[in-house]
N, C-alpha and C positions, 0 to 999 in steps of 0.2 A: 927431239921431242916435238909433237904436234903443237902448233900455235894454239893458245887458249882462246876458245870462243865463249865459254861459259864459266862462271864462278863455281856454280854447283849444279850438278845433275842429280835428280832424285829418282828413286825407284820405289813405287808404293801402290797401295790400293786406290784405284780411281773410283771415287764414290760421288754420286750426286746427292747433295743435301737438299731435302724438300722440307721447308719450314711452313707450317700452317697453323692458324689459330684454332684452338679446340676447347671444348668445355669438359668439365669433369664427367658430365653425363655421356659425352662421346667416348671418353676413355673407358668408362665402365661398360658401355654398350659393345665396344670393340674388344674388350678384354685386354687392354693395353696397360702394362705395369707402369704406374705413375713414377716419374722422375728416375727412370731406369733405362738401360739399353738391353733390348731383347733381339736375338737373331731369329729371322723368319725366312720361310722359303719363298720361291718365286710366285706361286699362286697367291699366297697371303699378301705378298708385296703388291701384286697387281690389284687385288681386291681393296686393300686398305688405301692405296693411292687413289683409286676411283672414288672412295667415300670421303676422303679428306677435303676440307674447304680449300678454295684457291689460295695459293701461297707463293713463296719465293723459292726458286730453284737455282742452285749454284754448285759449281764443282767443289768437291770436298775431299776428305781423306787426309791423314796425318802428314805425309810427305808433301802432298799437294798444297796443304796449308803452309808448309815451310817454304816452298818455292814461291808461293804468293807473297810471303813476307819478304823474301829476298828481292823480288821484283819491286815491291813497295819501297825498299831501301835503295833502289836504283841499280841493283845488281843484275847480272846476266844469269838466267836460270833456264834449265831444261828439265823435262819430266818423261819418264817411261812408266806407263801403266796401261791396263787393258780395259777398254770399254767395248760394248757391243755395237753393232750397226743398227742402232735404234734411236728413238727420239731423245732419250736421256743421254745416250752416248754423244749425240750431236750437241746437247747442252753442255756436257762436261768439256768437250773439245773446244767449242766456241768460247766458253767462259775462261778457261785457263789460258788460251791463246790471246784473248782480248786484254788480259792484264800483263801481257808481255812475256809469257813463258813459252819456250819452244816445246811443242808436243807433236811428235810425228809418228806415234805408235799406230799400227794398223788395226782398225776395229775388228772384233771377232764376229764371224758370221756362222750361223748354224749352231750356236751354243746358247748358254744362259744369257739373260738380259743384263744390261748395265746395272751395276751395283747402285743401291740407293739407301740412304738413311732417312726414313720418314719421321720427321720430328714434329710432334704435336705440342704446341706451346699453349699452356693454360694461362688464364688471366693473371695468375700470381707469378708469371714468368718461368714456371716449371717446364722442363723439357723432357718429354717422354719419347724415347727413340726406339724405332723398329728398323732393324738393319738387315738387308738382303745383300750378301756379298757377290753373288752372281759372277759376271765376267771378271771382276777385279781380281779374284783369287787365282786366275789362270795365267799369270805371268810366267814365262818359261825362259830357258836359255836362248831360244830363238828370238824372243823379244829383245833380250840384251844384245845379242849379236846384230840385230837389225839396227840398234842404236849405238853400235860400237864407235862409229866416227865421232858422234857427239860426246860419247863417254870419254874417249881418248883426249878430247879437246876441252875437258872440264877439269878445273883445279881440284875439285872434291866431288867424289861420287858418294851419295848419301842413300842408305838403305833403311827402309822402314820395317821395324820388327813385326808389326801386325801382319805383314805379308808372308811370314816365315812358316806357316802351317804345312803347306804341301811340299812333298819331296822335290817337285819340279822347281818350286820357288827357292828352296835351299840351294839347288844346283845353279840356279840363275844368279844367286847372290855370290856364290864362289866364283862363277865365271866373270861377273862384273868386277869383283875385287882383283882377279887375275889380270883382266884387261887394263884396269886402272894402274896396277903395279907395273905392268910391262911398259906403260906409257909414262911412267914417272909421276903418276897422280896419287892422291891420297883417297882412302876409302873410309867413310864414316858410317856408323850404325847407331840407331836409336833402339833401345830395348822395348819401348812403346808401352808395356803394361806388365804388371807382376804376373798376370795369368799367362802371358806369352812366355815369360821366363820359366814359370813352373812347368809348362808343357814341353819346353825345348831347352832346358838348362844345359844339358850336355852338349847339344849341337851349338847353342849360343857360345858356350865357353870355348869350344874348338874354333868357331868362326872368329871370335874376338882375339884369341891368342895367335891365330895363324894368318888372318886376312884383314884385320881392322886396325887402322892407324888412329882413328878418332872415335871415342865412345861417348854417347850421350845417354843419360839415364836420370831418374829421380832417386831419392834416397831409398825408397822401398824397393825399387828395381835393382839397384846395385847390391844391396844386402841380400836380396833373394838370389841374385846371380851367383854370389860367392858363399851362399848358405851360412850366413852369420848375422847375429843381431848387433854386432859391433861395427858401427859405421866407419870408424877410423881403420879397423882391420880390413874392411871391404875396400876402402880407398887405397890402402897400400897394396893389396892384391891386384887391384885394377891398374895401379901404376906400373906393375911388373908386366902386364899384358899388352898395354897400348902406349903409343907415344904421347897422346893427348887425351884428356877426358874432361867432361863437364858434367857435374852432378848437381841437379837443382834440388832445393830444399824448401820450396814454397816461400813463406814469409821470412825464412832465414837466408834467402838469397841462393848462392851457388858456390860450389867448390870446384876450382879448375886445377888441373894437373898437367905438367909437361916435364918429363924427366924428374929431376929432384925439386922442381919449382912447384909451389902451391900458392894459388891466388884465391882469396875470398872476395866474392862479389856480393854487395848488399842488394837486397830487393829494392827496386825503385818504388817510391811512394805512389799510391793511387788514392784519389778522393773517395772512391767507393768501389768495393769489390763486388762485381755484378755476376760474372760467369767465368769460371776457371777453364772452360773448354778451350783447348788449343794453346794454353800457356806454354807447355813444353815445346810444341811445334814452332811457336814464334820465337822462343828463346833460341832454338836451334837455328832459325833464320839469321838472327843477328850474329850469333857466335860463329857459324860457319862462314858467313860472308866476311866477317872480320878476319878469320884465318886465311880465307882465299885472297884477301887483299893485303896479306902480310902484316896485319896489325898485331900489336902486342896481345898477350893472353888477357891482360886486364882490360884493354879497350874492347877486345872482341866480346868478353863477358859482359861488359857494360852495355854494348849494343844489344846483346841478347836480353838483358834485364829490361831495357827500355821497350823492346818489342813485346815482351811478355806483359809488362805493365799496361801497355795500350790494349792488348787483347782481353785482359780480365776486367777492363773498365766498361765493357759493353757485352751484349749477347752476340754470339757467333764467333767463329774461329778465323775470320778474315779481318785484316785491319780496316778501320773506317776512315783513316786519314793517312797522309804520307808519313811512313816511318822514317824516311830519310830526313824530312823536315823536323820531326821530333828529335832525332839523334843530333842534327845540327844545332837545334835550339838548346840541347843539353851539353853543347861544347865539343861534340865529336866532329872532326873535320872530314869533309869529302872533297874530292877533286871536282 
């Protein structure tokens, strides 16, 4: 087996988050749906970006948020995603590398621009998002093959459900899982969103049953996957499909499964719930790093809960303090 270089390698949508202050008048003038996420095309993305006020730009995307959390915990993380050879692509690449994540994917030339999520933040802290997926959606088997050495050297390969729309991405995910299995590594999947599940239920069910070792989902996603309103029934069907699962339930905490073992994780207390964006991504960071470090199911889940609590206590999907320090302060030992 190849020596381990990374705890987790993630494959996902490489998106630049652009956060700018905005007034309700600006939203109305631009026809932006308030406090919602709307998909837009490249021309609209370019025009809106030019009209927005100066703001903050940072690498984003669900799986990228997860590896950022792993880096904040002191873990070793790598990322495969597609950006274009443009200014925002340079921002994404620089930002994710600057936080300690290995990112060696080749930028796209001659195609759509780098994906961006244009987030207009109103004075009441509302977040109105306009998202152009662009180059991010174009991950292929070739990208996975290009990162095969890093993939084989990662304890866990983590796949983002949001990227699953195109047939090329589906094949890339199967190839990533095959490479991981051949190298004796584990493959994890997050279902990402109930809309993803509704669009791809049959393909997700096949992927989960045949290629996934670790499944992450929330309560709505897991019941949607197994087409039941009975949470306990969904859990038992999930148990038959994968070796390990983590199902988050908001303020009810999380349910963790491994073989016949079931562990209930309580939600960590927060002084104020500010923004739930990225809560699942950061739970995944703590949980997956715990598994990669051979921690118990309970301790891995507690790490996930601590990370999720930090992220919902402020705006944005990236940690604002050292998650490793938070976990140590909570009694979780690190070497």
